[in-house]
KEPADREN-528211 format. One record per residue (C-alpha): residue in three letters; y, z, x. Coordinates in pm, 1 decimal, padded with zeros to 6 digits, m for minus. Example, Ala and Ser with C-alpha at 12.3 -4.5 7.8 and 13.67 -1.06 7.14 Angstrom:
2
ALA:m00450.0:00780.0:01230.0
SER:m00106.0:00714.0:01367.0
//
This chain:
184
MET:05113.8:m14802.3:07073.5
MET:04867.2:m14773.4:06786.7
THR:04496.5:m14752.9:06848.1
ALA:04209.0:m14857.9:06622.3
THR:04137.9:m14494.4:06534.4
ASP:04497.1:m14450.7:06416.6
LEU:04448.1:m14731.6:06169.6
LEU:04127.8:m14579.1:06036.0
ASN:04271.8:m14230.9:05980.4
PRO:04468.6:m14199.3:05657.9
PRO:04827.2:m14078.7:05689.1
PRO:04873.4:m13705.4:05634.5
GLN:04931.3:m13608.3:05270.8
ARG:05279.4:m13487.1:05177.5
SER:05288.0:m13156.8:04996.5
PHE:05393.2:m13125.2:04633.6
TRP:05727.0:m12974.0:04738.5
ALA:05795.1:m13250.2:04987.3
LYS:05745.0:m13504.5:04707.8
ILE:05960.3:m13326.4:04448.2
THR:06246.8:m13212.0:04673.7
PRO:06448.9:m13538.9:04659.7
ALA:06437.1:m13539.1:04277.2
LEU:06541.5:m13173.2:04266.2
GLU:06830.5:m13241.8:04503.2
LYS:06953.7:m13527.0:04280.9
ALA:06924.9:m13310.9:03968.3
ASP:07111.9:m13028.1:04141.5
ALA:07392.8:m13262.2:04250.0
LEU:07421.9:m13400.2:03895.9
PHE:07430.2:m13047.8:03750.5
HIS:07705.2:m12939.5:03991.4
LYS:07909.0:m13250.0:03911.3
ALA:07883.1:m13179.1:03535.9
VAL:07977.7:m12813.1:03579.4
ASP:08269.4:m12904.2:03805.3
GLY:08393.5:m13134.3:03529.8
LEU:08375.2:m12853.9:03273.5
THR:08549.6:m12593.3:03490.6
PRO:08908.0:m12688.0:03390.8
VAL:08811.4:m12670.7:03023.6
ALA:08649.6:m12329.3:03074.7
ASP:08966.3:m12208.3:03249.7
VAL:09182.5:m12315.0:02954.1
LEU:08941.5:m12159.5:02702.5
ALA:08942.3:m11827.4:02888.5
ARG:09321.7:m11826.8:02900.8
TYR:09342.4:m11926.2:02533.7
TRP:09098.8:m11654.0:02422.9
VAL:09304.8:m11377.2:02580.7
ALA:09642.5:m11529.0:02492.9
ALA:09548.0:m11564.3:02125.9
ALA:09433.6:m11202.0:02104.8
PHE:09748.3:m11057.7:02260.8
PHE:09990.2:m11296.0:02087.8
GLY:09831.4:m11225.1:01749.3
SER:09866.1:m10854.3:01811.9
GLY:10229.4:m10903.9:01909.3
LEU:10301.3:m11094.1:01588.3
THR:10189.0:m10796.8:01381.0
LYS:10449.4:m10581.5:01552.9
THR:10755.2:m10801.4:01493.4
ILE:11006.9:m10847.8:01220.7
THR:11089.8:m11165.8:01039.6
GLY:11411.4:m11233.8:00869.7
SER:11742.3:m11408.1:00901.1
PHE:12087.7:m11377.5:01044.4
THR:12419.6:m11532.1:00944.1
LEU:12641.8:m11705.2:01193.2
PHE:12961.6:m11889.2:01098.2
GLY:12867.6:m11870.8:00732.4
HIS:12524.4:m12029.3:00779.6
THR:12203.8:m11829.5:00741.5
PHE:11935.9:m11892.5:01000.3
TYR:11577.1:m11790.4:00925.8
TYR:11331.0:m11706.5:01196.0
PRO:10957.3:m11651.6:01161.1
LEU:10945.9:m11383.0:01428.1
SER:11149.0:m11214.4:01691.4
VAL:11077.9:m11005.8:01995.2
PHE:11224.5:m10710.3:01809.0
PRO:10968.3:m10460.0:01687.2
ALA:10938.3:m10381.8:01318.1
GLU:11007.3:m10029.8:01193.9
SER:10632.8:m09974.8:01155.3
THR:10589.9:m10056.9:01525.6
PHE:10831.9:m09781.2:01622.1
THR:10633.6:m09544.3:01399.9
LEU:10307.1:m09645.3:01569.8
PHE:10450.9:m09584.3:01915.1
GLU:10603.0:m09255.1:01802.1
TYR:10293.8:m09102.0:01639.4
GLU:09983.9:m09308.7:01716.9
TYR:10007.9:m09457.4:02067.2
GLN:10060.2:m09222.3:02359.4
VAL:10204.4:m09451.6:02624.8
PRO:10239.9:m09253.6:02947.7
LEU:10577.0:m09224.5:03123.1
LEU:10778.4:m09421.5:02864.5
PRO:10976.2:m09303.4:02563.4
PRO:10822.3:m09439.2:02239.6
ALA:11116.4:m09669.0:02152.5
LEU:11118.9:m09831.6:02496.5
ALA:10739.7:m09865.6:02488.3
ALA:10766.6:m10038.5:02148.1
TYR:11019.6:m10289.8:02280.6
LEU:10835.7:m10356.3:02605.6
GLY:10493.0:m10370.0:02442.1
THR:10602.4:m10612.3:02172.5
ALA:10783.9:m10836.2:02420.7
ALA:10485.2:m10833.6:02656.3
GLU:10243.5:m10929.0:02378.3
LEU:10463.2:m11218.9:02271.3
LEU:10584.1:m11358.7:02603.2
LEU:10304.4:m11308.6:02855.6
PRO:10037.6:m11489.1:02648.4
VAL:10261.3:m11796.7:02631.2
PHE:10285.1:m11807.3:03011.3
LEU:09911.1:m11744.7:03037.9
LEU:09819.2:m12022.8:02795.8
LEU:10055.0:m12276.4:02952.2
GLY:09934.8:m12181.1:03296.9
LEU:10285.0:m12106.6:03419.8
GLY:10306.4:m11815.8:03661.4
THR:09949.5:m11763.0:03551.6
ARG:09836.4:m11508.8:03806.5
TYR:10146.8:m11296.2:03745.3
ALA:10097.9:m11315.2:03368.4
ALA:09727.3:m11234.8:03405.4
PHE:09806.3:m10936.3:03626.0
ALA:10072.3:m10805.4:03386.4
LEU:09838.9:m10845.4:03086.7
PHE:09555.3:m10683.7:03282.0
VAL:09772.0:m10375.7:03342.4
PHE:09899.7:m10391.4:02983.1
ASN:09538.7:m10401.1:02860.7
ILE:09454.3:m10087.1:03058.7
VAL:09763.5:m09909.1:02926.5
ALA:09667.7:m10010.3:02571.0
VAL:09320.9:m09857.4:02608.8
VAL:09456.1:m09539.2:02766.9
SER:09737.1:m09507.5:02511.3
TYR:09524.9:m09534.0:02199.4
PRO:09270.6:m09251.9:02192.4
ASP:09128.5:m09355.3:01852.4
LEU:09009.3:m09692.3:01983.1
MET:08663.3:m09752.4:01839.6
GLU:08367.3:m09879.9:02040.3
ALA:08409.1:m10236.9:01911.4
GLY:08777.3:m10235.5:02007.4
LEU:08691.9:m10103.9:02351.0
LYS:08442.0:m10386.7:02400.8
ASP:08713.1:m10640.3:02308.5
HIS:08947.4:m10488.4:02565.8
GLN:08670.5:m10500.7:02827.0
VAL:08611.2:m10872.5:02761.3
TRP:08984.8:m10945.7:02777.0
GLY:09011.5:m10745.4:03097.6
LEU:08724.0:m10939.3:03253.8
LEU:08870.8:m11276.6:03153.0
LEU:09209.2:m11171.1:03289.1
LEU:09051.3:m11054.1:03613.8
ILE:08868.4:m11387.0:03650.9
THR:09192.8:m11576.2:03587.3
LEU:09375.5:m11350.9:03830.9
CYS:09117.9:m11409.0:04106.6
HIS:09027.6:m11772.9:04030.7
GLY:09370.9:m11900.6:03927.7
PRO:09466.5:m12110.0:03627.7
GLY:09265.3:m12419.9:03713.1
LYS:09357.3:m12787.0:03698.2
LEU:09477.1:m12787.3:03335.8
SER:09786.1:m12576.2:03394.4
LEU:10154.3:m12613.6:03467.1
ASP:10100.3:m12421.8:03791.5
HIS:09859.8:m12691.8:03911.2
LEU:10095.6:m12971.5:03802.1
ILE:10394.1:m12810.5:03974.6
SER:10185.7:m12753.3:04287.9
ARG:10086.1:m13122.0:04297.9
LEU:10447.6:m13232.9:04247.7
ILE:10568.9:m13007.8:04528.7
ARG:10304.0:m13135.3:04772.5
ARG:10416.5:m13499.3:04727.0
//
């Protein structure tokens, strides 16, 4: 029951923070919704950044040419076969531990051409990210003349691969699509 003195006393003043809190909560919810919408795009961009770097490097190590089958010549823009210069690099420049130079040239070239495709498509993404993460470490260890700028690139790629490995490929990936189809 209200008394006459209750009507005469003004209601207690709300603090500044009590007044602004609802607006801040709405702004925070809107911000989170916008960021959540951008997350799949950021996942694809991170995968693309690393995939482009490794795939481009792999292209420089391959041969182009042609082969003849049944009297018809087929031309191909690239192959997974290393160029002669790649074998020379692995023989004299790169010091890959535990592997003979020729095998390292084949495996390195194949890894740089195949794993980025899986990474970009988001197919077996965590496995591809892990393999490229290890490959990235081996590349840094194997090339003692790597300059500071090159080392920074490898650090960024390693971080992006580690994030993809831990976070997964995101919604814009074949892994996510396959997962949704299996759950149906």
